[in-house]
Backbone as JSON, one array per atom type, in Angstrom:
{
  "sequence": "XXXXXXXXXXXXXXXXXXXXXXXXXXXXXXXXXXXXXXXXXXXXXXXXXXXXXXXXXXXXXXXXXXXXXXXXXXXXXXXXXXXXXXXXXXXXXXXXXXXXXXXXXXXXXXXXXXXXXXXXXXXXXXXXXXXXXXXXXXXXXXXXXXXXXXXXXXXXXXXXXXXXXXXXXXXXXXXXXXXXXXXXXXXXXXXXXXXXXXXXXXXXXXXXXXXXXXXXXXXXXXXXXXXXXXXXXXXXXXXXXXXXXXXXXXXXXX",
  "N": [[9.57, 24.93, 6.22], [9.93, 22.23, 5.78], [9.07, 20.93, 8.01], [6.45, 20.3, 7.56], [6.52, 17.88, 6.29], [7.41, 16.11, 8.12], [7.71, 13.07, 9.73], [8.74, 12.05, 11.98], [8.74, 10.43, 15.12], [6.31, 9.28, 14.69], [4.33, 6.29, 14.35], [4.24, 3.73, 12.03], [2.39, 1.31, 10.3], [2.97, -1.01, 7.82], [1.57, -3.06, 5.57], [2.41, -6.2, 4.03], [5.24, -5.87, 3.64], [7.75, -7.04, 3.2], [9.07, -7.06, 0.82], [9.44, -5.5, -2.45], [7.16, -2.84, -3.31], [6.02, -2.32, -0.79], [8.15, -2.74, 1.03], [9.9, -0.76, 0.14], [8.44, 1.62, 0.63], [8.26, 1.43, 3.41], [10.97, 1.66, 4.04], [11.46, 4.29, 3.18], [9.8, 5.76, 4.94], [11.01, 5.08, 7.36], [13.55, 6.22, 7.02], [12.75, 8.82, 7.07], [12.23, 9.19, 9.68], [10.19, 7.82, 11.02], [8.88, 5.27, 13.2], [8.75, 2.02, 12.13], [6.48, -0.6, 11.51], [6.79, -3.64, 10.31], [5.3, -6.03, 8.12], [4.52, -9.37, 7.33], [3.42, -12.55, 6.1], [4.56, -14.74, 7.39], [6.79, -15.46, 10.11], [9.45, -16.25, 9.54], [10.1, -15.13, 7.06], [9.94, -12.49, 7.63], [11.68, -11.74, 9.73], [14.46, -11.44, 8.79], [14.25, -9.09, 7.3], [13.45, -7.16, 9.15], [15.75, -7.17, 10.73], [17.6, -6.17, 8.9], [16.66, -3.55, 8.56], [17.08, -2.57, 11.15], [19.83, -2.81, 11.31], [20.56, -0.75, 9.68], [20.1, 1.33, 11.29], [17.48, 2.04, 11.87], [14.32, 2.44, 13.57], [12.55, -0.33, 13.95], [10.05, -2.85, 13.79], [8.66, -6.16, 13.67], [5.7, -7.77, 12.78], [4.06, -10.61, 12.25], [1.26, -11.55, 10.42], [-1.81, -12.75, 8.97], [-3.31, -10.96, 6.54], [-5.83, -11.45, 5.57], [-7.34, -12.58, 7.49], [-9.85, -12.02, 9.75], [-9.77, -12.37, 12.58], [-7.04, -12.68, 13.02], [-6.02, -10.22, 12.12], [-7.23, -8.34, 13.88], [-6.16, -9.2, 16.35], [-3.42, -8.77, 15.88], [-3.26, -5.98, 15.43], [-4.17, -5.04, 17.89], [-2.1, -6.01, 19.48], [0.12, -4.59, 18.46], [-0.57, -1.95, 19.16], [-0.62, -2.21, 21.88], [1.94, -3.19, 22.65], [3.89, -1.81, 21.18], [3.23, 0.89, 20.01], [0.58, 3.32, 19.59], [-0.92, 3.24, 16.37], [-0.11, 5.54, 14.0], [0.04, 5.89, 11.28], [-1.09, 4.11, 8.52], [-0.29, 1.94, 5.94], [-1.91, 0.24, 3.58], [-0.81, -2.2, 1.86], [-0.42, -4.89, 1.14], [-0.81, -7.52, -1.24], [-1.69, -9.59, -4.1], [-1.08, -11.07, -7.33], [-2.54, -12.75, -10.02], [-2.36, -13.86, -13.18], [-4.33, -14.32, -16.14], [-6.62, -15.45, -18.74], [-9.86, -13.98, -18.69], [-12.13, -15.51, -19.28], [-11.47, -18.08, -18.55], [-10.67, -17.97, -15.94], [-10.19, -19.42, -12.83], [-12.53, -19.84, -10.12], [-11.29, -19.98, -7.69], [-8.93, -18.5, -8.03], [-10.01, -15.96, -8.49], [-11.23, -15.5, -5.95], [-8.97, -15.57, -4.3], [-7.5, -13.27, -5.11], [-9.36, -11.18, -4.66], [-9.71, -11.45, -1.88], [-7.07, -10.95, -0.89], [-6.35, -8.5, -2.05], [-8.43, -6.67, -1.79], [-10.39, -7.29, 0.3], [-8.62, -7.5, 2.45], [-7.77, -4.86, 2.76], [-10.08, -3.65, 3.73], [-10.33, -5.08, 6.18], [-7.93, -4.54, 7.68], [-7.87, -1.74, 7.69], [-10.28, -1.25, 9.02], [-9.75, -2.27, 11.6], [-7.58, -0.67, 12.41], [-8.48, 1.92, 11.78], [-10.77, 2.34, 13.4], [-9.6, 2.71, 15.86], [-8.05, 4.97, 15.36], [-10.07, 6.85, 14.91], [-11.12, 7.05, 17.48], [-9.02, 8.39, 18.68], [-8.99, 10.71, 17.3], [-7.35, 11.35, 15.14], [-5.16, 10.47, 12.39], [-3.59, 8.69, 9.65], [-4.41, 7.02, 6.77], [-3.34, 5.14, 4.11], [-4.12, 3.68, 1.19], [-2.94, 1.3, -1.06], [-3.46, 1.73, -4.3], [-3.8, 1.47, -7.84], [-2.9, 1.97, -11.28], [-4.67, 0.34, -12.46], [-6.89, 0.76, -10.97], [-8.27, 2.52, -12.41], [-8.11, 1.79, -15.1], [-8.65, -0.95, -17.35], [-7.13, -4.01, -18.49], [-6.23, -6.78, -20.63], [-6.14, -10.07, -19.15], [-6.0, -9.56, -16.4], [-8.39, -9.27, -14.96], [-9.6, -9.89, -12.35], [-7.8, -8.59, -10.62], [-7.99, -5.91, -11.49], [-10.67, -5.45, -10.81], [-10.49, -5.68, -8.03], [-8.69, -3.59, -7.39], [-10.08, -1.4, -8.34], [-12.14, -1.51, -6.52], [-10.71, -0.91, -4.18], [-10.12, 1.77, -4.62], [-12.71, 2.96, -4.45], [-13.43, 2.16, -1.9], [-11.61, 3.6, -0.43], [-12.63, 6.2, -0.77], [-15.06, 5.88, 0.56], [-14.18, 5.38, 3.16], [-13.02, 7.85, 3.69], [-15.34, 9.43, 3.7], [-16.65, 8.52, 6.0], [-14.75, 8.63, 8.08], [-13.32, 10.98, 7.85], [-14.61, 13.23, 9.13], [-13.76, 12.77, 11.7], [-11.13, 13.42, 11.98], [-9.37, 11.84, 10.56], [-7.36, 11.17, 7.79], [-7.84, 9.64, 4.72], [-6.41, 8.27, 1.99], [-5.43, 7.31, -1.36], [-2.64, 5.72, -2.92], [-1.47, 5.46, -6.08], [0.42, 3.47, -7.88], [2.06, 3.42, -11.07], [3.39, 1.48, -13.69], [5.76, -0.2, -12.13], [9.09, -1.21, -11.5], [9.22, -4.08, -10.06], [9.27, -7.25, -8.21], [6.7, -8.28, -8.78], [6.1, -7.35, -11.3], [7.95, -8.52, -12.91], [7.65, -10.55, -14.89], [6.32, -9.15, -16.9], [8.21, -7.22, -17.56], [10.11, -8.82, -18.64], [9.01, -9.54, -21.01], [9.45, -8.77, -24.24], [7.68, -7.55, -26.08], [5.61, -6.43, -24.49], [7.14, -4.76, -22.87], [8.19, -2.91, -24.73], [5.79, -1.8, -25.65], [4.84, -0.57, -23.3], [6.8, 1.39, -22.82], [6.42, 3.04, -25.01], [3.83, 3.85, -24.53], [3.86, 5.3, -22.15], [4.39, 8.61, -21.13], [6.78, 9.29, -19.77], [8.46, 7.42, -20.79], [9.57, 5.07, -19.76], [9.92, 2.41, -17.26], [8.8, 2.83, -13.88], [10.73, 3.4, -10.89], [10.9, 1.79, -7.7], [11.73, 3.53, -5.57], [10.79, 5.96, -6.43], [8.28, 6.29, -5.49], [8.42, 7.12, -2.92], [8.43, 9.87, -2.16], [5.76, 10.71, -2.66], [4.48, 8.98, -0.91], [5.42, 9.82, 1.62], [4.4, 12.42, 1.63], [1.59, 11.89, 1.74], [1.48, 10.66, 4.2], [2.18, 12.55, 6.03], [1.89, 15.76, 7.86], [1.66, 17.54, 5.77], [-0.38, 16.79, 4.09], [-2.78, 17.25, 5.36], [-5.24, 18.39, 4.62], [-6.02, 16.91, 2.54], [-8.06, 14.47, 1.36], [-9.67, 11.42, 0.64], [-8.58, 11.17, -1.85], [-6.83, 9.91, -4.75], [-3.53, 9.57, -5.42], [-1.72, 9.4, -8.23], [1.21, 7.88, -9.36], [2.7, 7.59, -12.06], [4.25, 8.17, -14.27], [2.87, 9.65, -16.1], [1.09, 8.1, -17.53], [-1.74, 7.8, -17.22], [-2.6, 10.19, -18.18], [-2.72, 10.4, -20.9], [-3.8, 9.32, -24.2]],
  "CA": [[8.5, 24.2, 5.54], [10.17, 20.79, 5.83], [8.31, 20.37, 9.12], [5.2, 19.78, 7.03], [6.74, 16.51, 5.82], [8.09, 15.42, 9.21], [6.98, 11.94, 10.32], [9.48, 11.54, 13.13], [7.88, 10.22, 16.27], [5.07, 8.58, 14.28], [4.44, 4.83, 14.17], [3.59, 3.36, 10.76], [2.24, -0.1, 9.93], [2.95, -1.22, 6.38], [1.31, -4.48, 5.32], [3.11, -6.74, 2.87], [6.42, -5.01, 3.52], [9.02, -7.77, 3.15], [9.72, -6.86, -0.48], [8.71, -4.68, -3.42], [6.7, -1.5, -2.99], [5.84, -2.2, 0.65], [9.45, -2.57, 1.68], [10.43, 0.54, -0.26], [7.73, 2.65, 1.37], [8.69, 1.32, 4.8], [12.32, 2.22, 4.12], [11.34, 5.74, 3.08], [9.25, 6.28, 6.19], [12.03, 4.92, 8.4], [14.58, 7.24, 6.79], [12.16, 10.11, 7.42], [12.15, 9.27, 11.13], [9.08, 7.07, 11.62], [9.05, 3.89, 13.65], [7.98, 1.22, 11.18], [6.06, -1.96, 11.86], [6.78, -4.4, 9.07], [4.37, -7.15, 8.15], [4.51, -10.43, 6.34], [2.55, -13.63, 6.56], [5.31, -15.69, 8.21], [7.91, -14.89, 10.87], [10.76, -16.52, 8.94], [10.36, -14.19, 5.98], [9.91, -11.13, 8.17], [12.8, -11.47, 10.64], [15.66, -10.87, 8.15], [13.97, -7.72, 6.84], [13.52, -6.32, 10.35], [17.16, -7.05, 11.12], [18.26, -5.28, 7.93], [16.26, -2.19, 8.91], [17.75, -2.19, 12.39], [21.25, -2.65, 11.0], [20.7, 0.57, 9.06], [19.85, 2.33, 12.31], [16.08, 2.44, 11.91], [13.43, 1.84, 14.57], [11.71, -1.25, 13.18], [9.48, -4.02, 14.45], [8.0, -7.06, 12.75], [4.54, -8.48, 13.29], [3.54, -11.49, 11.2], [-0.15, -11.92, 10.5], [-2.51, -12.94, 7.7], [-4.19, -9.8, 6.36], [-7.17, -11.88, 5.16], [-7.99, -13.21, 8.65], [-10.39, -11.01, 10.66], [-9.28, -12.58, 13.94], [-5.6, -12.42, 13.03], [-5.8, -8.78, 11.97], [-7.6, -7.65, 15.13], [-5.19, -9.56, 17.39], [-2.14, -8.13, 15.58], [-3.37, -4.54, 15.66], [-4.22, -4.84, 19.35], [-0.75, -6.26, 20.01], [0.98, -3.46, 18.08], [-0.93, -0.78, 19.95], [-0.31, -2.49, 23.29], [3.35, -3.46, 22.92], [4.8, -0.91, 20.46], [2.71, 2.26, 20.1], [-0.59, 3.54, 18.74], [-0.59, 3.37, 14.95], [-0.42, 6.87, 13.45], [0.04, 5.82, 9.82], [-1.3, 2.76, 7.98], [-0.22, 1.71, 4.51], [-2.48, -1.03, 3.16], [-0.04, -2.51, 0.66], [-0.37, -6.32, 0.81], [-1.62, -7.92, -2.38], [-1.18, -10.64, -4.98], [-1.49, -10.99, -8.73], [-2.62, -14.01, -10.77], [-2.78, -13.46, -14.53], [-4.93, -15.35, -16.97], [-7.81, -15.0, -19.46], [-11.06, -13.87, -17.86], [-13.09, -16.58, -19.57], [-11.04, -19.34, -17.92], [-10.16, -17.72, -14.59], [-10.87, -20.27, -11.84], [-13.13, -19.1, -9.02], [-10.31, -19.91, -6.6], [-8.04, -17.37, -8.31], [-10.8, -14.74, -8.22], [-11.37, -15.33, -4.51], [-7.66, -15.26, -3.71], [-7.15, -11.89, -5.4], [-10.29, -10.29, -3.95], [-9.41, -11.54, -0.45], [-5.79, -10.34, -0.56], [-6.16, -7.14, -2.57], [-9.54, -5.8, -1.43], [-10.91, -7.58, 1.64], [-7.58, -7.19, 3.44], [-7.79, -3.41, 2.99], [-11.22, -3.44, 4.62], [-10.09, -5.64, 7.51], [-6.87, -3.84, 8.41], [-8.31, -0.36, 7.91], [-11.33, -1.25, 10.03], [-9.13, -2.47, 12.91], [-6.76, 0.5, 12.73], [-9.27, 3.14, 11.66], [-11.64, 2.51, 14.56], [-8.76, 3.25, 16.94], [-7.71, 6.34, 14.97], [-11.25, 7.67, 15.14], [-11.18, 7.3, 18.91], [-7.98, 9.36, 19.05], [-9.23, 11.94, 16.56], [-6.29, 11.66, 14.18], [-4.54, 9.31, 11.76], [-3.4, 8.68, 8.2], [-4.52, 5.71, 6.12], [-3.02, 5.21, 2.68], [-4.39, 2.4, 0.53], [-2.22, 1.19, -2.33], [-4.31, 1.49, -5.46], [-3.05, 1.09, -9.04], [-3.55, 2.52, -12.48], [-5.8, -0.55, -12.74], [-8.07, 1.3, -10.31], [-8.92, 3.35, -13.43], [-8.04, 1.2, -16.43], [-8.59, -2.39, -17.47], [-6.35, -4.58, -19.58], [-6.44, -8.23, -20.66], [-5.52, -11.08, -18.28], [-5.95, -9.2, -14.98], [-9.72, -8.78, -14.58], [-9.84, -9.88, -10.89], [-6.95, -7.55, -10.02], [-8.61, -4.62, -11.8], [-11.87, -5.34, -9.99], [-10.08, -5.45, -6.65], [-8.1, -2.27, -7.23], [-11.18, -0.45, -8.47], [-12.81, -1.53, -5.23], [-9.89, -0.19, -3.2], [-10.32, 3.2, -4.89], [-13.99, 3.4, -3.92], [-13.39, 1.95, -0.45], [-10.87, 4.75, 0.08], [-13.56, 7.32, -0.7], [-16.04, 5.59, 1.6], [-13.5, 5.6, 4.44], [-12.93, 9.3, 3.84], [-16.66, 9.96, 4.03], [-17.03, 8.16, 7.36], [-13.74, 8.91, 9.1], [-12.81, 12.33, 7.71], [-15.11, 14.12, 10.18], [-13.13, 12.44, 12.98], [-9.72, 13.78, 11.96], [-8.56, 10.82, 9.88], [-7.25, 11.34, 6.35], [-7.72, 8.37, 4.01], [-6.1, 8.52, 0.59], [-4.84, 6.21, -2.11], [-1.42, 5.92, -3.7], [-1.65, 4.61, -7.26], [1.61, 3.3, -8.71], [1.97, 2.96, -12.44], [4.18, 0.26, -13.9], [6.97, -0.07, -11.33], [9.98, -2.38, -11.61], [9.2, -4.87, -8.83], [9.11, -8.67, -8.51], [5.36, -8.57, -9.31], [6.05, -7.01, -12.72], [9.11, -9.08, -13.59], [7.24, -11.26, -16.1], [6.0, -8.16, -17.92], [9.46, -6.59, -17.99], [10.84, -9.81, -19.43], [8.29, -9.72, -22.27], [9.89, -7.66, -25.09], [6.55, -6.86, -26.71], [4.95, -5.6, -23.49], [8.08, -3.73, -22.45], [8.22, -1.88, -25.77], [4.49, -1.12, -25.64], [4.74, 0.32, -22.13], [7.69, 2.54, -22.99], [5.76, 3.94, -25.97], [2.55, 4.31, -23.95], [4.09, 6.16, -21.0], [5.13, 9.81, -21.5], [8.13, 9.26, -19.22], [9.25, 6.56, -21.66], [10.3, 4.04, -19.02], [9.31, 1.88, -16.05], [9.11, 3.56, -12.66], [11.53, 2.73, -9.88], [10.19, 1.81, -6.42], [12.07, 4.71, -4.77], [10.06, 7.14, -6.91], [7.01, 6.36, -4.76], [8.65, 7.52, -1.53], [8.0, 11.25, -1.94], [4.3, 10.75, -2.57], [4.09, 8.26, 0.3], [5.66, 10.68, 2.78], [3.41, 13.5, 1.56], [0.29, 11.42, 2.21], [1.61, 10.23, 5.59], [2.67, 13.67, 6.83], [0.98, 16.89, 8.02], [1.51, 18.27, 4.51], [-1.62, 16.37, 3.41], [-3.88, 17.27, 6.33], [-6.52, 18.77, 4.0], [-6.2, 16.02, 1.39], [-8.83, 13.33, 1.86], [-10.46, 10.75, -0.39], [-7.89, 11.39, -3.13], [-5.85, 8.91, -5.18], [-2.38, 10.21, -6.05], [-1.11, 8.45, -9.16], [2.63, 8.07, -9.67], [2.64, 6.68, -13.2], [4.99, 8.65, -15.43], [1.96, 10.31, -17.03], [0.34, 7.13, -18.33], [-3.18, 8.05, -17.19], [-2.9, 11.51, -18.73], [-2.68, 10.39, -22.36], [-4.45, 8.22, -24.9]],
  "C": [[8.7, 22.69, 5.58], [9.43, 20.13, 7.0], [6.98, 19.79, 8.66], [5.32, 18.31, 6.64], [7.41, 15.64, 6.88], [7.21, 14.3, 9.76], [7.75, 11.33, 11.48], [8.56, 11.47, 14.34], [6.58, 9.52, 15.95], [5.37, 7.08, 14.14], [3.61, 4.44, 12.96], [3.56, 1.85, 10.59], [2.11, -0.19, 8.43], [2.72, -2.7, 6.12], [2.05, -4.92, 4.06], [4.41, -6.02, 2.6], [7.75, -5.76, 3.55], [9.75, -7.6, 1.83], [8.92, -5.84, -1.29], [8.33, -3.31, -2.9], [6.54, -1.31, -1.48], [7.14, -1.98, 1.38], [10.06, -1.21, 1.36], [9.76, 1.67, 0.51], [8.14, 2.63, 2.85], [10.08, 1.92, 4.99], [12.29, 3.74, 4.06], [10.81, 6.36, 4.35], [10.26, 6.19, 7.32], [13.12, 5.97, 8.26], [14.07, 8.63, 7.13], [11.88, 10.23, 8.91], [11.04, 8.5, 11.79], [9.57, 5.74, 12.19], [8.17, 3.03, 12.76], [7.69, -0.16, 11.75], [5.89, -2.71, 10.56], [5.88, -5.62, 9.22], [4.62, -8.11, 7.0], [3.65, -11.55, 6.9], [3.24, -14.54, 7.56], [6.49, -15.02, 8.89], [9.24, -15.07, 10.16], [11.1, -15.59, 7.79], [10.5, -12.77, 6.47], [11.17, -10.79, 8.97], [14.03, -10.89, 9.94], [15.46, -9.43, 7.69], [14.04, -6.76, 8.03], [14.97, -6.11, 10.76], [17.92, -6.12, 10.18], [17.91, -3.82, 8.22], [17.01, -1.71, 10.15], [19.25, -2.0, 12.17], [21.54, -1.31, 10.36], [20.37, 1.7, 10.04], [18.41, 2.79, 12.45], [15.34, 1.77, 13.07], [12.41, 0.98, 13.84], [11.27, -2.43, 14.03], [8.83, -4.88, 13.38], [6.84, -7.76, 13.42], [3.95, -9.3, 12.14], [2.05, -11.77, 11.44], [-0.73, -12.0, 9.09], [-3.52, -11.81, 7.54], [-5.59, -10.18, 5.92], [-7.95, -12.51, 6.31], [-8.53, -12.15, 9.59], [-9.84, -11.13, 12.08], [-7.79, -12.27, 14.04], [-5.28, -10.95, 12.94], [-6.09, -8.06, 13.28], [-6.59, -7.94, 16.24], [-3.86, -8.85, 17.15], [-2.18, -6.64, 15.84], [-3.42, -4.23, 17.15], [-2.84, -5.02, 19.97], [0.18, -5.09, 19.7], [0.7, -2.25, 18.97], [-0.6, -0.97, 21.44], [1.19, -2.55, 23.55], [4.31, -2.49, 22.25], [4.34, 0.53, 20.62], [1.4, 2.32, 19.33], [-0.16, 3.76, 17.29], [-1.06, 4.73, 14.45], [-0.65, 6.83, 11.95], [-0.17, 4.36, 9.41], [-1.15, 2.8, 6.47], [-0.75, 0.32, 4.23], [-1.85, -1.4, 1.81], [-0.15, -3.97, 0.23], [-1.29, -6.64, -0.36], [-0.94, -8.99, -3.21], [-1.67, -10.37, -6.39], [-1.48, -12.39, -9.32], [-3.17, -13.66, -12.15], [-3.38, -14.63, -15.29], [-6.17, -14.81, -17.66], [-9.04, -15.0, -18.56], [-11.98, -15.06, -18.05], [-12.74, -17.9, -18.88], [-10.45, -19.14, -16.53], [-10.9, -18.6, -13.59], [-11.44, -19.4, -10.71], [-12.16, -18.98, -7.86], [-9.35, -18.75, -6.79], [-8.75, -16.05, -8.05], [-10.87, -14.48, -6.71], [-10.05, -14.96, -3.85], [-7.31, -13.79, -3.91], [-8.07, -10.93, -4.65], [-9.99, -10.29, -2.45], [-8.14, -10.77, -0.09], [-5.7, -8.87, -0.95], [-7.27, -6.16, -2.18], [-10.04, -6.05, 0.0], [-9.89, -7.25, 2.71], [-7.54, -5.7, 3.76], [-8.93, -3.06, 3.94], [-10.9, -3.88, 6.04], [-9.07, -4.83, 8.3], [-7.27, -2.4, 8.68], [-9.4, -0.28, 8.97], [-10.72, -1.36, 11.43], [-8.34, -1.25, 13.33], [-7.6, 1.77, 12.76], [-10.17, 3.38, 12.85], [-10.86, 3.09, 15.74], [-8.35, 4.69, 16.63], [-8.87, 7.3, 15.23], [-11.38, 8.02, 16.62], [-10.17, 8.32, 19.38], [-8.15, 10.7, 18.34], [-8.15, 12.32, 15.58], [-5.79, 10.36, 13.57], [-4.47, 9.47, 10.25], [-3.51, 7.24, 7.71], [-4.26, 5.91, 4.64], [-3.2, 3.81, 2.1], [-3.68, 2.37, -0.81], [-3.2, 0.78, -3.42], [-3.42, 1.09, -6.65], [-3.65, 1.87, -10.2], [-4.7, 1.62, -12.92], [-7.02, -0.21, -11.87], [-8.9, 2.13, -11.29], [-9.06, 2.66, -14.78], [-8.05, -0.32, -16.36], [-7.63, -2.8, -18.57], [-6.5, -6.09, -19.53], [-5.6, -8.97, -19.62], [-5.46, -10.71, -16.81], [-7.29, -8.69, -14.48], [-9.95, -8.81, -13.06], [-9.03, -8.79, -10.19], [-7.53, -6.16, -10.27], [-9.86, -4.4, -10.97], [-11.52, -5.01, -8.55], [-9.54, -4.03, -6.46], [-9.12, -1.15, -7.48], [-11.97, -0.37, -7.17], [-12.04, -0.79, -4.16], [-10.06, 1.32, -3.37], [-11.62, 3.69, -4.26], [-14.08, 3.19, -2.41], [-12.65, 3.1, 0.22], [-11.79, 5.96, 0.23], [-14.6, 7.11, 0.39], [-15.43, 5.79, 2.99], [-13.36, 7.09, 4.73], [-14.26, 9.87, 4.31], [-17.03, 9.7, 5.49], [-16.04, 8.65, 8.42], [-13.13, 10.31, 9.0], [-13.32, 13.28, 8.78], [-14.49, 13.89, 11.55], [-11.62, 12.67, 12.97], [-8.8, 12.8, 11.28], [-8.56, 11.12, 8.38], [-7.01, 9.97, 5.71], [-7.54, 8.67, 2.53], [-5.54, 7.27, -0.06], [-3.55, 6.65, -2.78], [-1.47, 4.94, -4.85], [-0.39, 4.5, -8.09], [1.24, 2.95, -10.14], [2.75, 1.66, -12.57], [5.56, 0.45, -13.27], [7.78, -1.36, -11.45], [10.08, -3.1, -10.28], [9.12, -6.35, -9.2], [7.76, -9.01, -9.13], [5.27, -8.29, -10.81], [7.19, -7.63, -13.53], [8.74, -9.78, -14.9], [6.93, -10.29, -17.23], [7.27, -7.49, -18.44], [10.29, -7.53, -18.86], [10.19, -10.07, -20.79], [8.64, -8.54, -23.19], [8.74, -6.87, -25.7], [5.86, -5.93, -25.71], [5.87, -4.45, -23.06], [8.13, -2.58, -23.46], [6.92, -1.09, -25.8], [4.4, -0.13, -24.49], [5.6, 1.56, -22.29], [7.09, 3.54, -23.99], [4.53, 4.6, -25.34], [2.74, 5.35, -22.85], [4.88, 7.4, -21.4], [6.55, 9.84, -20.96], [9.05, 8.33, -20.02], [9.99, 5.44, -20.97], [9.42, 3.48, -17.9], [9.66, 2.79, -14.88], [9.98, 2.72, -11.73], [10.81, 2.82, -8.53], [10.48, 3.06, -5.59], [11.31, 5.96, -5.2], [8.67, 7.26, -6.3], [7.18, 6.98, -3.38], [8.15, 8.94, -1.27], [6.51, 11.38, -1.77], [3.82, 10.07, -1.29], [4.28, 9.14, 1.54], [4.7, 11.85, 2.79], [2.08, 13.06, 2.16], [0.32, 11.0, 3.67], [1.89, 11.38, 6.54], [1.62, 14.77, 7.0], [0.77, 17.69, 6.73], [0.2, 17.95, 3.8], [-2.84, 16.44, 4.32], [-5.24, 17.68, 5.74], [-6.74, 18.0, 2.69], [-6.9, 14.78, 1.89], [-9.68, 12.75, 0.74], [-9.86, 10.83, -1.77], [-7.0, 10.19, -3.46], [-4.75, 9.65, -5.93], [-1.67, 9.19, -6.92], [0.33, 8.86, -9.46], [2.91, 7.11, -10.82], [3.4, 7.16, -14.42], [4.12, 9.32, -16.48], [1.05, 9.39, -17.8], [-1.16, 7.44, -18.37], [-3.58, 9.36, -17.86], [-3.07, 11.5, -20.24], [-3.47, 9.22, -22.92], [-3.58, 7.8, -26.08]]
}
């Protein structure tokens, strides 16, 4: 039965994979046998990560490109497919967070978050998905969030973007599912990453989250790997348009 979760011989592109959740997912896929294509905005930040993966014995490549640039995305995807291999698995992970009251959120902050957290998913999935459709197979996993379902103060643009990713995932499923492509979402709860450091350092928020979450704690990045491999592997071939939440039970309770 372990063959169902086998991703060896597959090539996976993970956007925003120099740190945090993206790097963890890339590491999990590499340990499961996939060739991973790591992505960051700049070569200098990407090269040390690629070298670390290779030092651990993994098949890893790095391709720097701006996920918000239509021309840059198309050129990078074409290069990956030409010089490395056709992309079998795509994880749309790149994103940013800017916190602040909704009433005083600058339009520039709104645009930055929507561009990086939602538009980038459209651009990269469009470039990769069109090629997957032509081959009649592929796995696209969009990183959603519990904020795809719930709102909370100070992150309105992020919630809007992640809600959009959830519905974009369903739209991709509707269009590309008939062509052999599975498109799903992975929705992390509150995970201990650099993006959540400020929240973890806030005693009031930390205590609230531990009370609010049935698991009683923050999630660790490695706890996303099992779900990521499931969605990237043949085990999920009849799963499409679904968001799998890994949140310690937070969404299950009031």
